[in-house]
C-alpha positions in Angstrom: -41.6 264.7 0.7 -44.8 263.1 2.1 -45.1 260.5 -0.4 -41.5 259.3 0.2 -41.9 258.3 3.5 -44.7 256.1 2.7 -43.0 254.5 -0.1 -40.3 253.6 2.5 -42.8 252.6 5.0 -44.6 250.3 2.2 -41.2 248.8 1.1 -40.7 248.2 4.3 -43.9 246.0 4.7 -43.2 244.5 1.4 -40.3 243.0 2.6 -41.1 241.5 6.1 -44.5 240.1 4.3 -41.8 238.6 2.2 -40.4 237.3 5.1 -43.0 235.9 6.7 -44.0 234.1 4.1 -40.8 232.3 3.5 -41.4 231.2 7.2 -44.5 229.6 6.7 -43.4 227.9 3.9 -39.9 226.6 5.8 -41.7 225.6 8.4 -44.7 223.8 6.4 -42.1 221.2 4.6 -40.2 220.8 8.3 -44.0 220.2 9.5 -44.6 217.9 6.5 -41.2 216.2 6.4 -41.5 215.4 10.3 -44.9 214.0 9.6 -44.6 211.9 6.5 -40.9 210.2 8.1 -41.2 207.0 8.4 -40.6 205.5 12.3 -39.3 202.7 13.3 -43.0 200.8 14.6 -46.5 201.7 14.2 -49.7 200.6 15.0 -51.7 199.4 12.5 -55.4 197.7 11.6 -55.6 193.8 11.4 -57.3 194.2 7.8 -54.1 196.9 6.8 -52.1 196.3 3.2 -49.2 196.3 5.1 -49.8 194.2 8.1 -51.3 191.1 5.3 -48.2 191.5 3.2 -45.6 191.0 6.1 -47.3 187.8 6.1 -48.4 188.3 9.9 -51.5 186.2 11.2 -55.5 187.4 11.6 -55.3 187.2 15.4 -54.1 186.4 18.1 -53.8 182.5 18.9 -49.9 181.5 19.5 -47.7 181.8 22.1 -46.1 185.6 22.4 -43.1 186.9 24.3 -42.8 190.5 26.0 -40.3 193.0 24.3 -38.0 193.2 27.3 -38.2 189.1 27.6 -40.6 189.1 31.2 -44.1 187.7 30.3 -44.3 185.3 28.1 -48.5 184.6 26.7 -49.9 182.3 25.3 -52.9 182.4 24.1 -55.2 179.3 23.1 -58.7 178.8 22.0 -59.8 178.4 25.4 -57.6 180.0 27.6 -54.6 182.1 28.1 -51.8 181.4 30.1 -49.5 184.0 31.2 -45.4 183.2 32.2 -42.8 185.1 34.2 -39.3 184.8 34.4 -39.4 183.2 37.8 -41.5 180.3 36.0 -45.1 181.7 37.9 -47.9 180.8 36.0 -51.6 182.3 35.6 -54.8 180.7 33.9 -57.4 183.0 32.8 -60.2 181.7 30.3 -61.8 184.2 28.5 -64.7 185.3 26.3 -64.1 187.4 22.8 -63.1 186.7 20.0 -59.1 185.8 19.5 -59.2 186.0 15.7 -60.5 189.5 13.5 -63.6 190.2 13.3 -62.5 193.4 10.9 -62.1 195.8 14.0 -59.2 197.5 15.0 -58.9 195.5 18.1 -59.3 192.5 19.3 -61.3 192.8 23.0 -61.0 189.7 25.5 -62.4 189.9 28.7 -60.3 187.5 31.4 -61.5 185.7 34.4 -59.0 184.0 36.5 -59.4 180.1 36.7 -57.9 180.1 40.2 -60.9 179.4 42.2 -59.2 181.2 45.4 -58.2 184.1 43.5 -61.2 186.0 41.4 -59.7 188.3 39.8 -61.2 189.9 36.3 -59.5 191.8 33.9 -60.1 193.4 30.5 -57.2 193.7 27.3 -57.4 195.2 24.0 -55.4 194.1 21.4 -54.0 195.5 17.9 -51.4 194.6 16.0 -48.3 196.7 15.7 -45.8 196.4 12.8 -41.8 197.3 12.9 -40.1 197.8 10.2 -36.1 196.9 10.6 -33.9 197.5 7.6 -30.6 195.0 7.5 -27.7 195.3 5.5 -27.6 193.0 2.8 -26.0 193.2 -1.0 -29.5 194.2 -1.9 -29.8 198.2 -0.1 -33.5 198.1 -0.2 -34.8 194.8 1.0 -36.5 195.9 4.1 -37.9 192.8 6.6 -40.4 193.9 9.4 -41.7 191.9 12.5 -45.5 190.9 13.6 -45.7 192.5 16.7 -49.1 192.9 18.8 -49.5 196.0 21.7 -51.8 194.8 24.5 -53.4 197.1 26.7 -54.5 196.1 30.2 -57.7 197.2 31.9 -59.7 196.5 35.1 -63.0 197.0 33.9 -65.0 196.7 30.9 -66.2 200.3 31.3 -62.5 201.9 31.3 -61.7 199.7 28.4 -65.1 201.7 26.8 -63.3 204.4 27.6 -59.7 204.1 26.7 -57.7 204.1 30.8 -55.6 201.4 30.4 -53.4 199.8 33.5 -50.5 198.9 31.5 -49.6 198.2 28.0 -46.7 196.0 26.3 -45.4 194.9 23.1 -45.4 191.3 22.5 -43.7 189.0 19.2 -44.8 186.2 18.3 -42.4 183.5 19.7 -43.4 180.6 17.3 
C-alpha cells in the first residue's frame, strides 16, 4: 500500500514536470517571435549593409524635414540652419565631422551665430531606417526610407552619458 501511494505521487510529479516544460517551450517560442519579428523602424549604424543598400547617404549634409513637419534642418559644410513653421531661422556654426567616420553616431557641437544669444548645443545623429511595404503587383517588393534620429544635449558631458534633452526623427527632403 505504501508503494502504491509513492507511485501515484511520482506519477503526479511527472505530469507536473511535463506541463512545466511545455510552458517553458511555449514561452521561449513566444519570446523568439516577439524579438525576431520585424519592426517598422530600427536604428542601424552608418556602415550597416541595410543602410548602404537602401541608397542612404554616408553623412548628414543636406536638407532634412522632421516627421511632424514642424522643423527643417539644413546641414551645410560650415553651418546648420534650423527653420520652424513660423519661418523663424536660427544659424549655428558647428565643430565635428558631418560625414561618417565608422562610428555609430555623428557628433556635432553647435554654437549659435547670433551675437546677442550665446547658446551652445550638442547633437548626436544616428541613422534610422524605416521599411514600408507598398502594395503592388509584386507582393515581395519592399522600399525603405532613410531617416536620421537627432539627439539634443545641453553639454558635452551630458552627450557622453546619453542624457539628452529631446530627440527628433528627420527625413531627407532633397
